[in-house]
C-alpha positions as CSV (number, residue, x, y, z in Angstrom):
1,M,18.0,37.9,-1.7
2,A,21.2,35.9,-1.6
3,S,21.1,32.6,0.2
4,S,22.5,29.1,-0.3
5,A,20.3,26.6,-2.1
6,G,20.1,24.0,-4.9
7,P,18.2,22.7,-7.9
8,S,17.9,19.3,-9.5
9,I,20.6,18.5,-11.9
10,D,20.9,15.5,-14.2
11,T,23.5,14.6,-16.7
12,I,23.0,13.6,-20.4
13,T,25.7,12.6,-22.9
14,E,25.4,14.3,-26.2
15,G,27.9,13.7,-28.9
16,G,30.5,12.6,-26.4
17,R,30.1,15.7,-24.3
18,V,28.7,15.4,-20.8
19,T,25.9,17.9,-20.1
20,Q,23.8,18.6,-17.0
21,V,20.0,19.1,-17.0
22,G,17.9,20.4,-14.1
23,E,15.0,18.4,-12.7
24,G,16.6,15.2,-13.7
25,Q,14.8,15.4,-17.1
26,A,15.9,16.3,-20.6
27,A,13.7,18.5,-22.6
28,E,11.7,16.6,-25.2
29,E,13.2,16.7,-28.7
30,S,9.9,18.0,-30.0
31,A,9.5,20.7,-27.3
32,P,9.4,24.2,-28.7
33,P,12.3,26.5,-27.9
34,I,11.8,28.4,-24.6
35,M,11.6,32.2,-25.2
36,T,12.8,34.3,-22.4
37,F,13.1,38.1,-22.1
38,G,16.6,39.2,-21.4
39,A,18.1,35.7,-21.6
40,P,21.8,35.6,-20.5
41,T,24.7,35.3,-22.8
42,A,28.1,33.7,-22.5
43,G,30.5,35.8,-20.6
44,E,27.9,37.5,-18.5
45,I,28.7,37.7,-14.8
46,L,25.8,37.2,-12.4
47,A,25.9,38.8,-8.9
48,E,29.3,40.1,-9.7
49,R,30.7,36.6,-9.2
50,Y,29.3,33.8,-11.4
51,E,30.5,33.9,-15.1
52,L,28.3,32.1,-17.6
53,V,30.5,30.0,-19.9
54,E,28.2,27.7,-21.9
55,H,24.5,27.1,-22.2
56,I,24.0,23.4,-21.6
57,N,20.3,22.7,-22.0
58,N,16.8,23.7,-20.9
59,D,15.1,21.4,-18.5
60,S,11.5,20.1,-18.5
61,A,10.4,22.8,-16.1
62,G,11.5,25.6,-18.5
63,R,14.7,26.5,-16.6
64,L,18.0,27.3,-18.3
65,V,21.0,25.3,-17.3
66,W,24.5,26.9,-17.8
67,R,28.0,25.8,-17.0
68,G,29.7,28.6,-15.2
69,V,32.7,29.6,-13.2
70,D,32.9,31.2,-9.7
71,V,35.4,33.9,-10.5
72,V,36.2,34.4,-6.8
73,L,37.0,30.8,-5.9
74,R,37.9,29.8,-9.5
75,R,35.8,26.7,-9.5
76,P,33.3,25.3,-12.0
77,V,29.6,25.7,-11.1
78,A,26.2,24.9,-12.5
79,V,23.8,27.8,-12.8
80,V,20.1,27.1,-13.2
81,L,18.0,30.2,-14.2
82,R,14.3,30.7,-14.1
83,Y,12.3,33.5,-15.8
84,P,10.7,35.3,-14.2
85,G,11.7,35.3,-10.6
86,G,9.4,36.2,-7.7
87,D,6.5,34.0,-6.9
88,S,7.1,31.6,-9.8
89,A,10.5,30.8,-8.5
90,T,9.5,30.3,-4.9
91,E,9.6,26.5,-5.0
92,M,13.0,26.4,-6.7
93,L,14.5,28.8,-4.2
94,Q,13.0,27.3,-1.1
95,G,14.2,23.9,-2.1
96,A,17.6,25.3,-2.7
97,V,17.8,27.0,0.6
98,A,16.7,23.9,2.4
99,A,19.2,21.7,0.6
100,S,22.0,24.1,1.4
101,R,21.6,23.5,5.1
102,V,22.7,19.8,4.8
103,I,26.3,19.1,3.9
104,H,27.0,15.5,3.0
105,P,29.3,13.8,0.5
106,N,26.3,12.1,-1.3
107,L,24.4,15.4,-1.7
108,V,25.1,17.9,-4.5
109,G,26.6,21.0,-2.9
110,V,24.4,24.1,-3.2
111,Y,26.3,27.5,-3.1
112,D,23.8,30.3,-3.7
113,A,20.2,31.2,-4.5
114,I,19.4,34.7,-5.9
115,D,16.1,36.3,-6.8
116,E,16.3,39.4,-9.1
117,A,12.6,39.7,-9.7
118,D,12.8,39.4,-13.5
119,R,14.8,36.2,-13.1
120,A,16.0,33.9,-10.3
121,Y,18.9,31.5,-10.3
122,V,20.5,28.8,-8.2
123,V,24.3,28.1,-8.2
124,R,25.4,24.7,-7.2
125,E,28.2,22.2,-7.6
126,W,29.1,21.1,-11.1
127,V,29.2,17.3,-11.4
128,E,31.1,15.7,-14.3
129,G,29.4,12.4,-15.0
130,Q,26.0,11.1,-15.8
131,S,22.7,10.3,-14.1
132,L,21.6,6.9,-13.1
133,R,18.9,7.1,-15.8
134,E,21.5,7.6,-18.5
135,M,23.8,4.9,-17.0
136,V,21.1,2.3,-17.0
137,A,20.1,3.1,-20.5
138,D,23.1,1.0,-21.6
139,G,21.8,-1.9,-19.5
140,P,21.0,-2.8,-15.9
141,L,23.7,-2.7,-13.3
142,D,25.3,-5.6,-11.4
143,P,24.1,-6.2,-7.8
144,G,27.3,-4.8,-6.3
145,R,27.1,-1.5,-8.0
146,T,23.3,-1.3,-7.4
147,T,23.9,-1.8,-3.7
148,A,26.6,0.8,-3.6
149,I,24.3,3.4,-5.3
150,G,21.4,2.5,-3.0
151,N,23.7,2.9,0.0
152,A,24.8,6.4,-1.1
153,V,21.2,7.5,-1.8
154,A,20.0,6.2,1.6
155,S,22.9,7.9,3.4
156,A,22.1,11.2,1.7
157,L,18.5,10.9,2.8
158,A,19.5,10.0,6.3
159,A,21.4,13.3,6.5
160,V,18.4,15.2,5.1
161,H,15.9,13.5,7.4
162,S,18.0,14.1,10.5
163,T,17.2,17.8,10.1
164,G,13.4,17.1,9.9
165,M,13.3,17.8,6.2
166,V,12.4,15.6,3.2
167,H,14.0,15.4,-0.2
168,G,10.8,14.8,-2.2
169,N,12.4,14.1,-5.5
170,V,14.3,10.8,-5.5
171,H,14.4,9.1,-8.9
172,P,17.0,7.9,-11.5
173,G,17.2,11.4,-12.9
174,T,18.3,13.0,-9.7
175,V,20.8,10.3,-8.7
176,M,24.1,11.2,-10.3
177,I,27.4,9.3,-10.7
178,S,30.5,11.4,-11.2
179,D,33.4,10.3,-13.4
180,E,35.3,9.4,-10.3
181,G,32.5,7.2,-9.1
182,R,31.0,9.5,-6.4
183,V,27.2,9.1,-6.1
184,V,25.2,12.2,-5.3
185,L,21.6,13.1,-4.9
186,A,20.3,16.4,-6.4
187,D,17.3,18.6,-6.6
188,A,15.5,18.5,-3.3
189,R,12.0,19.9,-3.5
190,T,9.7,21.6,-1.0
191,D,6.7,19.5,-1.9
192,S,4.1,19.2,1.0
193,A,2.9,15.9,-0.5
194,A,6.3,14.3,0.1
195,S,7.3,12.6,3.3
196,Q,10.3,10.8,4.8
197,E,8.5,7.5,4.2
198,S,8.0,8.3,0.5
199,D,11.7,9.2,0.3
200,V,12.6,5.8,1.7
201,R,10.2,4.0,-0.6
202,A,11.8,5.8,-3.6
203,V,15.1,4.1,-2.7
204,G,13.3,0.9,-3.5
205,G,12.4,2.3,-6.9
206,V,16.0,3.3,-7.5
207,L,17.2,-0.2,-6.7
208,Y,14.5,-1.7,-8.9
209,Y,15.4,0.5,-11.8
210,A,19.2,-0.1,-11.4
211,L,18.6,-3.9,-11.4
212,T,16.0,-4.1,-14.2
213,G,16.0,-0.9,-16.2
214,H,12.3,-0.4,-15.4
215,W,10.6,2.1,-13.2
216,P,8.1,0.5,-10.7
217,H,6.0,3.6,-9.8
218,A,3.5,3.8,-12.7
219,E,1.3,6.0,-10.6
220,A,4.3,8.4,-10.1
221,P,6.3,8.6,-13.3
222,L,9.4,10.8,-13.6
223,R,8.6,14.5,-13.9
224,G,8.4,15.5,-17.5
225,A,8.5,11.9,-18.7
226,T,6.1,10.6,-21.3
227,A,5.8,6.8,-21.7
228,G,7.4,5.7,-24.8
229,H,8.4,9.2,-26.0
230,G,11.7,11.1,-25.9
231,R,14.8,10.7,-23.9
232,A,12.9,11.3,-20.6
233,A,10.9,8.1,-21.1
234,I,11.7,5.1,-18.9
235,P,10.0,1.7,-19.4
236,D,7.4,0.7,-16.9
237,A,7.9,-2.4,-14.7
238,V,6.8,-5.8,-15.9
239,R,3.3,-6.4,-14.4
240,D,0.9,-9.3,-14.1
241,A,-2.8,-9.1,-14.9
242,S,-3.6,-7.6,-11.5
243,G,-1.0,-4.8,-11.9
244,A,1.5,-6.3,-9.5
245,I,5.2,-5.8,-10.5
246,A,7.5,-8.7,-11.2
247,A,10.4,-9.1,-8.8
248,P,13.9,-8.3,-10.1
249,R,14.9,-12.0,-9.9
250,Q,12.0,-12.8,-12.2
251,I,13.3,-10.4,-14.8
252,R,17.0,-11.2,-14.8
253,A,19.3,-13.8,-13.5
254,G,22.0,-13.2,-10.9
255,V,20.1,-10.9,-8.5
256,P,20.9,-12.1,-4.9
257,A,17.8,-13.1,-2.9
258,Y,18.6,-10.5,-0.1
259,L,18.7,-7.6,-2.6
260,D,15.5,-8.8,-4.3
261,D,13.7,-9.1,-1.0
262,L,14.9,-5.7,0.2
263,T,13.8,-4.0,-3.0
264,M,10.4,-5.6,-3.0
265,D,9.8,-4.9,0.7
266,L,10.5,-1.2,0.1
267,L,8.0,-1.1,-2.7
268,D,5.3,-3.0,-0.7
269,A,2.8,-0.6,0.7
270,A,1.7,-3.2,3.2
271,I,5.2,-3.2,4.8
272,A,6.2,-0.2,6.8
273,P,9.6,1.0,5.5
274,P,12.5,1.5,8.0
275,P,13.8,4.9,8.8
276,S,16.4,6.2,6.3
277,D,19.3,5.8,8.8
278,V,18.4,2.1,9.4
279,L,18.1,1.5,5.7
280,A,21.5,3.2,5.1
281,A,23.1,1.0,7.8
282,E,21.6,-2.1,6.2
283,L,22.8,-1.2,2.7
284,N,26.2,-0.3,4.1
285,R,26.3,-3.8,5.6
286,L,25.5,-5.2,2.2
287,D,27.7,-2.9,0.2
288,I,30.7,-4.9,-0.9
289,P,33.4,-4.5,-3.6
290,I,31.9,-5.0,-7.0
291,E,34.6,-7.5,-8.0
292,D,34.0,-9.6,-4.9
293,D,31.0,-11.8,-5.9
294,S,31.7,-14.5,-3.3
295,Y,30.0,-12.5,-0.6
296,L,26.8,-11.6,-2.5
297,E,24.6,-14.5,-1.4
298,P,25.5,-15.1,2.2
299,A,25.2,-11.4,3.3
300,G,22.7,-12.3,6.1
301,P,19.2,-11.4,7.0
302,L,17.9,-7.9,6.5
303,R,18.1,-5.9,9.7
304,F,15.4,-3.2,9.3
305,A,14.7,-3.4,13.0
306,A,18.2,-2.4,14.2
307,E,18.3,0.1,17.0
308,T,19.0,3.4,15.3
309,G,20.9,4.7,18.3
310,D,23.2,1.7,18.7
311,E,26.8,1.9,17.4
312,P,27.1,-0.6,14.6
313,S,29.2,-3.7,15.2
314,P,32.6,-3.6,13.6
315,L,31.7,-6.9,11.9
316,A,28.7,-5.2,10.3
317,S,30.9,-3.7,7.7
318,V,32.2,-5.5,4.6
319,G,35.7,-5.9,6.1
320,G,34.1,-7.1,9.3
321,R,32.1,-9.8,7.5
322,K,35.3,-11.0,5.8
323,V,37.1,-11.1,9.1
324,A,34.3,-13.0,10.8
325,V,34.2,-15.5,8.0
326,G,37.9,-15.9,8.2
327,I,37.9,-16.4,11.9
328,A,35.1,-18.9,11.6
329,G,37.0,-20.8,9.0
330,L,40.1,-20.9,11.1
331,L,38.1,-22.1,14.1
332,A,36.5,-24.8,12.0
333,V,39.9,-26.0,10.7
334,A,41.3,-26.0,14.3
335,L,38.3,-28.0,15.5
336,V,38.7,-30.6,12.8
337,G,42.4,-30.8,13.5
338,L,41.8,-31.2,17.2
339,L,39.2,-34.0,16.6
340,I,41.6,-35.8,14.2
341,G,44.4,-35.5,16.7
342,I,42.3,-36.9,19.5
343,S,41.2,-39.7,17.2
344,A,44.8,-40.5,16.3
345,L,45.8,-40.6,20.0
346,D,43.0,-42.9,20.7
347,G,44.1,-45.1,17.9
348,D,47.4,-45.8,19.7
349,E,45.5,-47.6,22.4
350,K,42.5,-48.9,20.4
351,S,41.8,-50.4,17.1
352,P,41.0,-47.7,14.5
353,Q,37.7,-49.5,13.8
354,T,36.4,-49.4,17.4
355,E,35.6,-45.7,17.9
356,P,34.1,-43.3,15.3
357,V,35.5,-39.7,15.1
358,A,33.4,-37.4,17.4
359,Q,31.0,-35.1,15.6
360,P,29.8,-31.6,16.6
361,S,26.9,-31.7,19.0
362,S,24.7,-29.5,16.6
363,S,22.5,-31.5,14.4
364,A,23.1,-29.0,11.6
365,P,26.2,-29.4,9.4
366,V,29.0,-27.1,10.5
367,N,29.1,-25.2,7.3
368,E,25.4,-24.3,7.3
369,A,24.3,-20.9,8.7
370,T,21.9,-20.7,11.6
371,P,18.4,-20.0,10.2
372,A,17.8,-16.3,10.3
373,P,14.9,-14.8,12.3
374,A,11.9,-13.7,10.3
375,T,12.0,-10.1,9.0
376,P,9.5,-8.0,11.0
377,R,6.2,-7.4,9.3
378,K,3.4,-4.9,9.8
379,L,1.0,-6.1,12.4
380,S,-2.7,-5.7,12.2
381,V,-4.4,-3.5,14.7
382,S,-7.7,-4.7,16.3
383,D,-8.9,-1.4,17.9
384,V,-7.8,2.1,18.4
385,R,-9.2,5.0,20.4
386,I,-8.2,8.4,21.9
387,I,-7.2,8.6,25.6
388,D,-8.1,12.0,27.2
389,P,-8.2,11.7,31.0
390,D,-8.2,15.4,31.9
391,S,-11.0,16.6,29.6
392,K,-14.6,17.1,30.8
393,Q,-16.1,17.7,27.3
394,R,-14.2,14.8,25.7
395,S,-14.7,16.5,22.3
396,E,-11.5,15.3,20.7
397,L,-12.2,11.5,20.6
398,N,-13.4,11.2,17.0
399,G,-11.2,10.2,14.1
400,A,-9.0,7.7,15.8
401,E,-9.5,5.1,13.1
402,K,-7.8,7.3,10.6
403,V,-4.4,6.6,12.2
404,I,-4.5,3.0,11.0
405,D,-6.2,3.4,7.6
406,G,-2.9,3.5,5.6
407,N,-3.6,7.0,4.3
408,Q,-0.9,9.5,5.3
409,D,-3.0,12.4,4.1
410,E,-5.7,11.9,6.8
411,G,-5.3,11.4,10.5
412,W,-6.6,12.3,14.0
413,E,-6.1,15.9,15.1
414,T,-6.2,17.6,18.5
415,D,-8.1,20.9,18.9
416,T,-6.2,24.1,18.6
417,Y,-4.9,25.2,22.0
418,Q,-4.1,28.8,22.8
419,G,-1.4,30.1,25.1
420,R,1.1,27.4,25.6
421,S,2.2,24.3,23.7
422,N,1.7,21.9,26.6
423,F,-2.1,22.1,26.2
424,G,-2.1,25.4,28.0
425,N,-1.7,23.6,31.3
426,L,-5.2,22.3,30.9
427,K,-4.1,18.6,30.8
428,R,-1.2,16.3,31.2
429,G,-1.5,15.2,27.6
430,M,-3.5,13.1,25.2
431,G,-2.8,9.8,23.5
432,V,-3.8,7.2,21.0
433,W,-4.4,3.7,22.4
434,V,-3.7,0.7,20.2
435,D,-5.0,-2.8,20.7
436,L,-3.2,-5.5,18.6
437,G,-6.0,-8.0,19.4
438,E,-3.7,-10.5,21.0
439,E,-0.2,-10.6,22.6
440,R,2.5,-10.2,19.9
441,T,6.2,-9.8,19.6
442,V,6.7,-6.2,18.8
443,K,9.9,-4.8,17.3
444,S,9.1,-1.2,16.5
445,V,6.3,1.4,16.4
446,Q,6.5,4.2,13.8
447,V,4.3,7.3,14.2
448,S,3.8,9.8,11.4
449,L,2.9,13.4,12.5
450,S,1.5,16.4,10.7
451,A,4.2,18.8,11.9
452,T,7.6,19.1,13.6
453,G,8.1,20.3,17.2
454,A,5.9,17.8,19.1
455,S,6.9,16.0,22.3
456,A,5.6,12.4,22.9
457,Q,6.4,9.0,24.3
458,L,5.2,5.4,23.9
459,F,4.0,3.3,26.8
460,A,2.8,-0.4,27.0
461,G,0.1,-1.8,29.3
462,R,-2.1,-4.8,30.1
463,T,-5.4,-3.2,31.0
464,D,-8.4,-2.1,28.9
465,P,-10.6,0.1,31.1
466,P,-13.8,1.8,29.7
467,S,-13.6,4.9,27.5
468,T,-14.5,7.4,30.2
469,S,-12.5,10.1,32.0
470,A,-12.0,7.8,35.0
471,G,-11.1,4.9,32.7
472,D,-8.6,6.9,30.7
473,N,-7.1,8.2,34.0
474,S,-6.7,4.7,35.3
475,L,-5.2,3.5,31.9
476,F,-2.7,6.4,31.8
477,N,-1.6,5.9,35.4
478,S,-1.0,2.2,34.8
479,Y,0.7,2.5,31.4
480,K,3.1,5.3,32.3
481,K,5.0,2.8,34.5
482,S,6.1,0.9,31.3
483,P,7.8,3.4,28.9
484,I,9.1,2.1,25.6
485,G,12.4,3.6,24.5
486,Q,13.2,7.3,25.0
487,P,10.7,10.2,24.8
488,F,10.9,12.7,21.9
489,E,11.3,16.3,23.1
490,E,10.3,19.0,20.6
491,H,11.1,16.5,17.8
492,D,12.6,18.2,14.7
493,G,11.0,15.6,12.4
494,T,7.5,14.3,11.5
495,T,8.3,10.6,12.1
496,M,8.9,9.1,15.6
497,T,10.2,5.6,15.7
498,F,10.2,3.6,19.0
499,N,12.5,0.6,19.2
500,G,12.9,-0.2,22.9
501,F,10.8,-3.4,23.0
502,D,11.9,-6.4,25.1
503,A,12.4,-9.3,22.7
504,D,11.2,-11.8,25.4
505,T,8.0,-9.9,26.2
506,K,4.7,-10.1,24.4
507,Y,2.6,-6.9,23.9
508,R,-1.0,-6.3,23.1
509,Y,-1.9,-2.7,24.3
510,L,0.2,0.4,23.4
511,L,-0.3,4.1,24.2
512,F,1.2,6.9,22.1
513,W,1.1,9.8,24.5
514,V,1.5,13.5,23.4
515,T,2.7,16.1,25.9
516,Q,3.6,19.1,23.7
517,L,2.0,20.4,20.5
518,P,3.7,22.3,17.7
519,P,2.7,25.8,16.6
520,Y,-0.3,26.0,14.4
521,E,-1.6,29.4,13.1
522,H,-2.7,31.3,16.2
523,G,-2.2,28.4,18.7
524,Y,-0.9,24.9,19.0
525,R,-2.2,21.7,17.3
526,L,-1.0,18.3,16.2
527,G,-2.2,15.6,13.8
528,V,-1.3,11.9,14.1
529,Q,-1.4,10.7,10.5
530,E,-0.5,7.1,10.8
531,I,0.7,4.5,13.4
532,T,2.5,1.4,12.2
533,V,3.4,-1.5,14.4
534,Q,6.1,-4.0,13.2
535,G,6.8,-7.4,14.7
536,S,5.8,-11.0,14.4
């Protein structure tokens, strides 16, 4: 088998020489040597193309990492070998194949993945530099560099998520910074336990680590790391008696409030994280030149709820903010000059004591920013139930409460339908009805699904008929007149986010309506794992 793919690579500096280690982890100093049958030697050429030049290290997963050369294209490569191949190398090869499908400047390029039965290996881009873990070992990073790194990681994830895949292995060991300053994310994994949400939350961990030098996920330490032992160890976050982590601003001075809030929100399980493309857009808005500290504090409110389909405003970029500030300053100067001029003209006809200089009509000082709207928060759900107007048996109504229990591993599932994905023409669809308990301002609804390929839409309504076939039919016919956002057709991801809410309208009842199921074994089936509503 020969197909593109890519493993995890990290960098470690030993004796002044930059080395690269797979899985983002260095082998422990006390680890026994890894014995392999038929291990490669320098000068050997794999697949008649990749010459092995130097054995760099063995990673914590027992893989051999070599620096090599593509003799056809004459470029340096990293070669990660695993013994044996076959089933034991499936995860490595599948992760590499998946990673090769996404081309992005902030993702390590994956060139080849080959299984030779007795061994398997992945060939990918060689990165001269060091991992974030090694960089921060010398001390936490400044806010500007931290924001730039977070922006690069979120942008890489947005590219991965746009294909419906997840990365599943975001941590300081897989975030690499080249000698030229390029930030890349390596070592995507095909781990079924990972999700796009866990990827986004991991960006919060990366930001926290860069700002503090501590890792906030005690329940999910870095792979191969042992607390307090070896080079792979990373200090745990500072915690209070209840186990809650201290905010970056509590650990070190100089962390801007906006970056502190963003980091802690991403780590807060009670707050639904934004999609990766929204997070990338926000970090891009905050990403400013490291030497320009004057723009760190007034960067503006976080905009998690931005419409993902909208084109960003030109002023949302760093340069745009500077232009906006400059224009505002010029207008302020012009206004003051105009007022002084008017006052001077009036002074020709009146005593300077008789009329005060006019003031702006706003009660707030002209140099104060308008108070920012509150950041959307997760709204509580009062009730939830399954809407199934076309079913006589109504056998799929149980388990609705699992879509709001905060557990992504459990959810409500449809039955398995045979024949066709649109419920076999047996019904128009099925849905999950949500009651917020009272009318609220809603900004977005995020739905996590068990598989890709589903078609669905979100509706809003104002009625709560009884849970019967007739009641469900009445509810659907009423709600379908008020769609929210655009429908998802055969969605290639497992997360659907609906943002098309009217800011001037209050909402209480919502209906997530499924019209097409993804393939499942010998039929079609879908699970709704979690529904999260954000607003105020």
